[in-house]
N, C-alpha and C positions, 0 to 999 in steps of 0.2 A: 121053982118059980122063976129064978134068974135065967135058967136055960130056956124056958118058954119065951121069955121076953126077948132074949137074944135071937132066937129062931124067928120070932115074929118080926123083929126089927130087920133082920136079913131079908125076909120075904118082901117086906115093904120097900126096902131099898132096891132090890132086884126089879120089883114091879115099876118103880119110878124110872129106873134106867130104861126099861123096855118102852114105857109110855113116852118118855122124853125124846125118843128117836136116836139115842146114842148108838153109833155104829163103829165097829172096828174095821178099818180097811187094811187088807193084807196085800202088800205089794210083793209079787213074786219076783225073785231075783232072776234075771235073764242075762245072757251075755250082752256086753256093751260093745257097740260098734264105734270105732274111732271116728271123730269128726275132723275134717280139715279146718285149719285155723291159721290166722296170722297174728303176730303181736304188733300192736299199734303204737307208734311213736307219739309223744306228746303233741308235736306240731301237726299231726294228722288227725287229731281228735276233733269231732264236732264241737263247736263252741259251747253249746248247752251242756254236753257231757263233761268238758273240761271244767266248767264252772261247778258242776255237781261234785266232781272229784276234789277240787280245791276246798269246797265247803266241808267235806267229810273226812279229809285225809288225816286229821289229827288223831282220830280214833280208828280202830279196826272196822272195816266195812266191806260189804259185797253188794254189787249192783248189777242189774241187767238194763240194757238200753237198746231200743230198736230204732234204726234209721233206715228208711226205705226197705230194702230187702236184706238188711244185715242185722245181726244180733251181736252186741258187744257185751262181754262178760268182764266184770271188773272186780278184782280182789285187792283190798288195801290192808296193810298190816299196822297202821297207826304209827305214832311217833316212836322212833328208835333212837337210842342214845348216841349213835354215830352214823356215819355214812358207810358206803361200801357193801351194802346188802344187795342181794339179787334174789329173784324169784324164779322158780322153775315150774313149768306146767307138768304135773305128774300124770294127769289124765283129762281128756275132754272126749267124752263118749256119750252115746245115746242108746236108749232102749225104747220100747214102744210107749213107755209112760213118762220118761224124764230124760233131761240132759244132765250129765254129771260133770262137774268141774272141780278138779282137785289140784291145788298148788302147794308149793313148799317154799318157805322163807329160808334163804341160805345166808348165814352170818358172814360178816367181813373178816378178812385176814387181820392179824394183829397190827400190821403196819398201818392199815387204813383206819383202824379204830382209835389210835392214839390221840390225834389232834383234830378230829373231824367233828363238825357241828351235827346236831340232830338231823335225822332224815325221816322221810315219810314214804317208804317203799310201797308201790302198788304196781299191778300189771293189768293191762287192757288187752283182751283177746277178741278178735273179730272172726265170726263164722257166718254162715248163711242163716237166715231167720228160721226158727223152729217154733212149732206150736206147743211142744211139750214144756212142762214146768222145768225150771232149772234148780238143781240141787248143788249147793256149794258144800264140798266135803273138806 
């Protein structure tokens, strides 16, 4: 009796999933083509983007921002206990389905960490505008 109820429950759940329109999307991995980019200095940021970064910098964040024909990709690492951090761009590549942006936070040397106040490391990268979705890795 319990086995019959379990099978019946399984069939009902499967039917509900089919009726509700749940789909699994399979993204085929394809080679990523590198994109050209430049790192944007704080003084060269659009005012609206600079304000957004100031608002979000205390916590880890990631943003995309479009200005005319440019796409800005921003990755922030939130408050760190000292200064001296840097960020490297590990990859900025594109496939037919998405733009992939991967960065790495690099810690400070011991000398810079001793008497330094907290910092809020982030990086802003500018590339040409793309229609694909952006995936931060």
